[in-house]
C-alpha positions as CSV (number, residue, x, y, z in Angstrom):
1,M,11.3,11.4,6.7
2,S,11.9,13.1,10.4
3,D,12.8,17.1,10.3
4,A,16.2,16.2,12.3
5,S,16.8,13.1,9.0
6,F,15.3,15.6,6.5
7,E,18.2,18.6,7.8
8,R,21.1,15.3,7.6
9,W,20.4,14.2,3.7
10,R,22.8,14.3,1.5
11,R,22.9,14.5,-2.1
12,P,23.8,11.8,-3.8
13,G,26.4,11.9,-6.2
14,P,25.9,12.4,-10.0
15,T,25.1,9.4,-12.6
16,P,27.8,8.3,-14.5
17,E,26.1,9.7,-17.6
18,Q,26.0,13.3,-15.5
19,R,29.6,13.0,-15.0
20,R,30.2,12.7,-18.8
21,V,28.5,15.6,-19.3
22,D,30.4,17.0,-16.6
23,V,33.6,16.3,-18.5
24,L,32.5,17.5,-21.9
25,V,31.3,20.7,-20.5
26,G,34.2,21.4,-19.0
27,I,36.3,20.5,-22.0
28,A,34.3,22.6,-24.0
29,V,34.3,25.8,-21.8
30,A,38.3,25.1,-21.4
31,L,38.2,25.7,-25.6
32,L,36.0,28.4,-25.4
33,A,38.2,30.4,-23.1
34,M,41.3,29.8,-25.3
35,L,39.3,31.4,-27.8
36,N,38.6,34.0,-26.0
37,L,42.1,34.1,-24.7
38,T,43.1,34.6,-28.3
39,L,40.5,37.5,-29.4
40,T,41.0,39.5,-25.5
41,S,44.9,39.5,-26.8
42,S,44.4,40.5,-30.4
43,V,42.5,43.0,-29.8
44,G,45.3,44.3,-26.8
45,Q,42.2,44.4,-23.9
46,F,43.9,44.7,-20.9
47,A,41.8,45.4,-18.5
48,L,44.3,44.2,-15.9
49,G,47.4,45.8,-16.6
50,H,49.8,44.4,-18.5
51,P,49.4,40.7,-19.4
52,P,52.6,37.5,-18.6
53,S,53.6,35.5,-21.7
54,W,51.5,33.4,-23.2
55,P,52.5,30.2,-21.8
56,E,51.4,31.4,-18.6
57,R,48.1,33.2,-19.9
58,I,47.2,29.7,-21.1
59,L,48.1,28.0,-18.0
60,W,45.8,30.5,-15.9
61,T,43.0,30.3,-18.6
62,V,42.8,26.4,-18.8
63,A,43.3,26.4,-14.6
64,V,40.2,28.4,-13.8
65,T,38.0,26.5,-16.0
66,L,39.1,23.0,-16.8
67,P,38.2,21.9,-13.6
68,L,34.7,22.1,-14.3
69,V,35.0,18.4,-15.5
70,G,34.5,17.2,-12.1
71,R,32.2,19.9,-10.7
72,R,29.7,17.7,-9.6
73,R,31.6,15.2,-8.9
74,W,34.0,16.9,-6.4
75,P,32.1,19.9,-5.6
76,D,33.9,20.7,-3.0
77,A,37.5,20.2,-4.4
78,V,36.8,22.2,-7.8
79,A,35.2,25.5,-6.0
80,L,38.0,26.0,-4.2
81,I,40.7,25.2,-6.6
82,V,38.8,27.4,-9.3
83,S,38.4,30.5,-6.8
84,A,42.1,30.3,-5.9
85,T,43.1,29.9,-9.4
86,F,40.7,32.8,-9.9
87,I,42.4,35.3,-8.0
88,A,45.9,34.2,-8.7
89,G,45.4,34.3,-12.2
90,Q,43.8,38.3,-11.8
91,V,47.0,38.8,-9.6
92,R,49.1,38.0,-12.4
93,A,46.7,39.8,-15.0
94,A,45.7,37.3,-16.9
95,P,43.9,38.8,-20.0
96,E,40.9,36.0,-20.0
97,I,38.0,37.5,-17.2
98,Q,34.7,36.5,-19.1
99,L,34.7,33.0,-18.9
100,A,36.7,32.4,-15.5
101,S,33.8,34.9,-14.0
102,G,31.6,32.0,-15.8
103,A,33.3,29.1,-14.2
104,L,33.7,30.6,-11.3
105,F,29.8,31.0,-10.8
106,C,29.5,27.8,-11.9
107,A,31.7,26.4,-9.3
108,I,30.4,28.1,-6.3
109,Y,26.5,27.2,-7.9
110,T,27.3,23.2,-8.0
111,L,28.5,23.6,-4.6
112,G,25.5,24.6,-3.2
113,A,23.3,22.0,-5.6
114,W,25.4,19.6,-5.1
115,G,27.6,19.4,-1.9
116,P,27.8,16.3,-0.3
117,N,27.6,18.0,3.4
118,H,25.4,21.2,2.8
119,R,26.5,22.8,6.0
120,R,30.2,22.3,5.3
121,A,29.1,23.6,1.4
122,S,27.2,26.6,3.3
123,R,30.2,27.7,5.1
124,I,33.0,27.1,1.8
125,R,30.6,29.2,-0.6
126,L,30.2,32.1,2.1
127,G,34.4,31.7,2.8
128,I,34.9,32.2,-1.1
129,I,32.4,35.0,-2.0
130,A,34.1,36.8,1.1
131,A,37.5,35.9,-0.3
132,M,36.2,37.4,-3.7
133,F,35.1,40.7,-1.9
134,T,38.5,40.7,0.1
135,W,40.6,40.4,-3.6
136,L,38.0,43.2,-5.3
137,T,38.6,45.4,-1.9
138,I,42.3,45.2,-2.3
139,S,42.1,45.3,-6.2
140,Y,40.4,48.8,-5.6
141,A,43.1,50.0,-3.0
142,I,45.8,49.1,-5.7
143,A,44.3,50.7,-8.6
144,I,42.7,53.8,-7.5
145,P,46.1,55.7,-6.8
146,H,47.1,54.7,-10.2
147,L,44.0,56.1,-12.2
148,P,45.4,58.8,-15.0
149,A,44.0,62.0,-14.0
150,D,41.9,62.1,-17.0
151,A,40.3,58.9,-16.4
152,F,36.9,60.3,-16.2
153,A,37.1,63.0,-18.3
154,D,33.7,62.1,-20.0
155,A,31.5,61.4,-16.7
156,A,28.7,63.5,-16.7
157,G,26.3,62.1,-14.3
158,P,25.4,63.5,-10.7
159,I,27.6,60.9,-8.5
160,P,31.2,61.5,-8.4
161,P,33.1,59.2,-11.1
162,L,35.2,57.4,-8.6
163,L,32.3,56.6,-6.2
164,A,30.4,55.4,-9.1
165,A,32.8,53.0,-10.6
166,V,33.0,51.1,-7.1
167,V,29.6,51.3,-6.4
168,N,28.8,49.9,-10.0
169,G,31.9,47.1,-9.1
170,V,30.4,46.1,-6.1
171,L,27.2,45.6,-7.1
172,I,27.7,43.5,-10.1
173,N,30.0,41.1,-8.0
174,V,26.9,41.2,-5.1
175,L,24.2,39.9,-7.9
176,I,26.9,37.5,-9.3
177,F,27.9,35.8,-6.1
178,G,24.1,36.3,-4.4
179,F,22.5,34.2,-7.6
180,A,25.2,31.8,-7.6
181,Y,24.5,31.2,-4.1
182,F,20.7,31.7,-4.4
183,F,20.2,29.0,-7.5
184,G,22.5,26.5,-5.9
185,E,20.5,26.8,-2.8
186,T,17.2,26.4,-4.8
187,A,18.1,23.1,-6.6
188,W,19.7,21.5,-3.5
189,I,16.3,22.5,-1.7
190,A,14.3,21.1,-4.6
191,A,16.7,18.0,-5.1
192,R,15.5,17.2,-1.3
193,R,12.0,17.5,-1.6
194,E,12.1,15.8,-4.4
195,H,13.8,12.5,-2.5
196,Q,11.1,13.5,0.5
197,L,8.4,12.7,-2.1
198,E,9.9,9.5,-3.2
199,V,10.5,8.2,0.3
200,Q,6.6,9.3,1.1
201,A,5.9,7.7,-2.4
202,E,7.1,4.5,-1.2
203,Q,6.3,4.6,2.2
204,L,2.5,4.9,0.5
205,R,3.7,1.9,-1.4
206,A,4.6,-0.1,1.5
207,S,1.4,1.0,3.6
208,Q,-0.7,0.1,0.6
209,A,0.6,-3.4,0.2
210,E,0.6,-3.7,3.9
211,A,-3.2,-2.4,4.0
212,G,-3.8,-5.3,1.3
213,E,-2.2,-8.3,3.3
214,R,-4.7,-7.0,6.3
215,A,-7.5,-7.1,4.0
216,V,-6.7,-10.6,3.0
217,I,-6.3,-11.8,6.7
218,R,-9.6,-10.0,7.7
219,E,-11.2,-12.0,4.3
220,R,-9.5,-14.9,5.2
221,V,-10.5,-14.8,9.2
222,R,-14.4,-14.0,7.5
223,I,-14.1,-17.2,5.7
224,A,-13.0,-19.3,8.4
225,R,-15.6,-17.8,10.4
226,E,-18.2,-19.1,8.2
227,L,-16.8,-22.1,7.8
228,H,-17.0,-22.9,10.8
229,D,-20.8,-21.6,11.7
230,V,-22.3,-23.4,9.2
231,V,-20.1,-26.6,9.1
232,A,-19.8,-27.1,12.8
233,H,-23.5,-26.9,13.8
234,H,-25.2,-29.1,11.2
235,V,-22.0,-31.9,12.1
236,S,-22.9,-31.8,15.8
237,V,-26.7,-31.9,15.0
238,M,-25.7,-34.9,12.5
239,G,-23.3,-36.7,15.7
240,V,-26.2,-36.7,17.8
241,Q,-28.5,-37.9,15.6
242,A,-26.5,-40.4,14.4
243,S,-25.7,-41.5,17.9
244,A,-29.1,-42.0,18.8
245,G,-29.9,-44.0,15.2
246,R,-27.1,-46.2,15.9
247,R,-28.4,-47.0,19.7
248,V,-32.0,-47.2,18.7
249,L,-31.4,-49.6,15.8
250,D,-32.2,-52.8,16.6
251,K,-34.9,-51.5,19.4
252,D,-36.9,-49.4,17.5
253,P,-36.6,-49.0,13.8
254,A,-39.0,-46.2,13.7
255,K,-36.9,-43.9,15.6
256,A,-33.6,-45.0,13.7
257,R,-35.3,-44.0,10.6
258,A,-36.1,-40.7,11.9
259,A,-32.8,-40.1,13.3
260,L,-31.3,-40.7,9.8
261,A,-34.2,-38.2,8.2
262,A,-32.9,-35.8,10.5
263,V,-29.1,-36.6,9.9
264,E,-29.8,-36.8,6.3
265,Q,-31.9,-33.1,6.5
266,S,-28.9,-31.5,8.4
267,A,-26.5,-32.9,5.6
268,R,-28.6,-31.0,3.1
269,T,-28.7,-28.1,5.0
270,A,-25.3,-28.0,5.6
271,V,-24.8,-28.4,1.7
272,D,-26.7,-25.3,0.6
273,E,-25.4,-23.1,3.4
274,L,-22.0,-23.9,1.8
275,R,-23.4,-23.4,-1.3
276,R,-24.6,-19.9,-0.1
277,M,-21.6,-19.1,1.3
278,L,-19.4,-20.1,-1.4
279,S,-21.7,-18.5,-4.1
280,L,-21.5,-15.1,-1.7
281,L,-17.6,-15.3,-1.6
282,R,-17.9,-15.2,-5.4
283,H,-19.7,-12.4,-5.9
284,S,-17.9,-10.4,-2.3
285,D,-15.2,-7.8,-3.9
286,V,-12.6,-8.5,-1.6
287,T,-10.5,-5.3,-2.9
288,A,-13.4,-3.6,-1.2
289,V,-13.2,-4.4,2.3
290,P,-12.9,-1.4,4.3
291,T,-10.1,-0.6,6.3
292,E,-10.0,-0.6,10.0
293,P,-12.0,2.1,11.3
294,A,-10.1,4.2,14.1
295,G,-10.9,3.1,17.6
296,L,-12.1,-0.5,17.6
297,T,-9.7,-3.2,17.7
298,E,-11.9,-5.5,15.5
299,P,-12.8,-4.6,11.7
300,A,-16.1,-4.1,10.9
301,E,-17.6,-6.5,8.7
302,P,-18.0,-5.8,5.0
303,A,-21.1,-4.8,3.8
304,L,-23.1,-7.7,2.3
305,P,-23.7,-7.7,-1.7
306,A,-27.7,-7.5,-3.0
307,A,-29.0,-11.0,-3.7
308,T,-28.6,-12.0,-6.9
309,D,-28.8,-15.7,-7.1
310,P,-31.2,-17.6,-5.9
311,A,-28.4,-19.2,-3.3
312,L,-28.3,-15.9,-1.3
313,S,-32.2,-15.2,-0.9
314,T,-32.1,-17.7,1.5
315,A,-29.0,-16.1,3.7
316,A,-29.0,-16.8,8.0
317,G,-30.7,-14.0,9.4
318,I,-32.9,-13.3,13.1
319,D,-35.9,-15.1,11.7
320,R,-34.6,-18.1,11.0
321,V,-33.5,-19.0,14.6
322,E,-36.6,-20.6,15.0
323,D,-35.1,-23.2,12.5
324,L,-32.1,-23.4,14.9
325,V,-34.1,-24.1,17.7
326,T,-35.8,-26.9,15.9
327,S,-32.4,-28.9,14.7
328,A,-31.7,-29.0,18.5
329,R,-35.0,-30.6,19.4
330,E,-34.6,-33.3,16.7
331,A,-30.9,-33.5,18.1
332,G,-32.6,-34.3,21.8
333,L,-32.7,-31.3,23.3
334,E,-36.0,-30.0,25.0
335,A,-35.3,-26.4,23.2
336,T,-37.1,-23.3,23.5
337,V,-37.1,-20.1,22.1
338,G,-38.9,-16.4,23.2
339,V,-39.4,-13.1,21.6
340,F,-39.8,-10.4,24.1
341,G,-40.5,-6.5,23.1
342,E,-41.6,-5.4,19.6
343,P,-39.4,-7.0,16.6
344,V,-37.6,-4.1,14.7
345,P,-36.1,-4.3,11.1
346,L,-32.6,-5.3,11.9
347,P,-29.5,-4.4,9.5
348,E,-28.5,-7.7,7.2
349,S,-25.3,-7.3,8.7
350,L,-26.5,-7.5,12.6
351,S,-29.3,-10.0,11.8
352,Q,-26.8,-12.8,10.7
353,T,-24.7,-12.0,13.2
354,A,-27.7,-12.8,15.9
355,Y,-28.2,-15.9,14.0
356,R,-24.5,-16.7,13.8
357,I,-24.4,-16.1,18.1
358,V,-27.4,-18.4,18.5
359,Q,-26.2,-21.1,16.4
360,E,-22.8,-21.2,17.2
361,A,-23.8,-21.3,21.3
362,I,-26.9,-24.6,20.2
363,T,-23.4,-25.8,18.6
364,N,-21.1,-26.0,21.9
365,T,-24.0,-26.9,24.2
366,L,-24.5,-30.2,21.7
367,K,-20.7,-30.6,21.7
368,H,-19.5,-29.9,25.3
369,A,-22.7,-29.3,27.7
370,A,-24.0,-33.1,27.9
371,A,-27.4,-30.8,28.3
372,S,-30.9,-32.1,28.5
373,G,-32.3,-28.5,27.5
374,I,-31.6,-24.9,26.0
375,D,-33.8,-21.8,26.3
376,V,-32.6,-19.1,23.4
377,R,-34.2,-15.6,24.5
378,I,-34.6,-12.5,22.2
379,R,-35.6,-9.3,23.6
380,Y,-35.7,-6.4,21.7
381,L,-35.1,-3.7,24.3
382,A,-35.5,0.5,23.8
383,T,-31.7,0.9,22.9
384,E,-30.3,-2.5,22.1
385,L,-31.2,-6.2,21.1
386,E,-30.1,-9.2,23.6
387,L,-29.5,-12.8,22.6
388,D,-29.4,-14.7,25.7
389,I,-29.1,-18.5,25.1
390,A,-28.5,-20.9,28.4
391,D,-28.4,-24.3,28.9
392,D,-28.6,-27.2,31.6
393,G,-25.2,-29.1,30.9
394,R,-22.6,-29.6,33.2
395,G,-20.7,-26.5,32.3
396,P,-17.3,-25.8,32.8
397,A,-17.1,-25.7,36.5
398,S,-18.2,-29.9,36.8
399,A,-16.0,-31.6,33.9
400,A,-13.8,-31.0,31.5
401,P,-13.5,-27.2,31.1
402,I,-14.6,-25.5,27.4
403,N,-11.9,-23.9,25.3
404,T,-13.1,-20.6,26.0
405,A,-10.0,-19.6,23.4
406,G,-11.8,-21.5,20.6
407,M,-13.1,-20.9,17.5
408,G,-16.4,-20.8,18.0
409,L,-15.8,-18.2,21.1
410,I,-13.4,-16.3,19.2
411,G,-15.8,-15.9,16.4
412,M,-18.7,-14.9,18.9
413,R,-16.3,-12.0,19.9
414,E,-15.8,-10.8,16.4
415,R,-19.0,-10.5,15.1
416,V,-20.0,-8.8,18.5
417,A,-17.1,-6.3,18.5
418,A,-17.9,-5.5,14.9
419,H,-21.0,-3.9,15.6
420,D,-19.9,-2.3,19.1
421,G,-22.0,-5.4,20.8
422,V,-21.1,-7.0,24.7
423,L,-20.8,-10.3,24.8
424,E,-21.2,-12.1,28.4
425,T,-20.2,-16.2,28.4
426,G,-19.7,-18.4,31.5
427,P,-21.3,-20.6,34.1
428,R,-25.0,-19.9,34.8
429,A,-25.1,-18.1,38.7
430,T,-28.0,-20.9,39.8
431,G,-29.0,-24.0,38.2
432,G,-25.7,-24.9,36.7
433,G,-25.1,-25.1,33.0
434,F,-23.3,-22.4,30.6
435,R,-24.8,-18.8,29.6
436,V,-24.0,-17.1,26.5
437,R,-25.7,-13.5,26.7
438,A,-24.9,-10.3,23.4
439,R,-26.1,-6.8,23.6
440,F,-26.0,-4.8,20.6
441,P,-26.8,-1.1,20.5
442,L,-29.9,-0.5,18.2
443,A,-29.1,2.8,16.4
444,Q,-32.1,5.8,17.1
445,T,-33.0,5.1,13.0
446,V,-33.5,1.4,13.6
447,R,-36.1,2.0,16.6
448,Q,-37.7,4.8,14.2
449,A,-38.2,2.5,11.1
């Protein structure tokens, strides 16, 4: 909630239950004022002078207290009516002033606490208070010349009695009206802060729901990426082997059987990979997916749980890249792999990412490149891990372009970005073919391990 809207906030009106309470309170105050009027008249306490007739006394008593029945529903009108009636009743020397003063205090307080337009409520309250002090001044000016000579016969204090009486009256009124204004302002600020907390709580709930939706979307993307990486590679190998077996089925049954055996092995490997992934998903706590870190365009992958299932113990990693190259050879490619530099232990997520990058590059070569060979190189540099996969296929420049926006390359970019790496894809500068190169920064702790 912005500061501007915070200042423009208007307190909602009273509930039906609060309105019913106000009606009961207003009637109760009016009845008590009638009782007090009866007692005051019976004792003969007429502080303002000779009182009017009984019907008029009742009229002023009811008129100054009964409007409280709508004090929170129409706070502006009630404050103006009560204050005007209070002054008019005093002009007419209405003897009931105790509960009338309480009604005036309540009206000013309610206007500050419940006024729909706070600025207007402040102006009205200040105007009422100014009118009350103006009337107080006028009443003193009228009453002082008519004081009897023995009005202060028993005075014994150091301050002149007339001055003391005036100061005492002004001080009491300052306290009454000051407290009425202060408590009304405090109640309005408290209601405004409560509203702000409710708005912030609602925004927080909406933000949490949105974060939950983003976490679900990230998890779906991760599942889709894993399915693509697991299925696409093995299905591509199976397709190549099945095609080769079909071509040599009549001419060379031995080769056909070898191709079918490779298809069978690829199918079993794919099923094992799928079983491993599904087991991983069952053991993963989706709700624990971390929020997107500041400064990254792609969310970091959640840490994988410890292997508690036998299927998880064969999780793909950089140490199994040789298996990918072997499957590429079985699919008919002249595949080579080379490791350069001193291998260092890698975090499990980075090791798996490296495996998936190589797997996707080989899959794309089998599906799109019409290549005869592929070269995989893994370089452990001083501060980086570099993967360099290049084939000698036709590449996008000489045939139908490879879909660079496909799921495979998108998955590569997401995986590399999650580890703050750099991915380069495109035709080779010389010799034709297509090249995939990924570079990942190695933390100092990894290099020292």
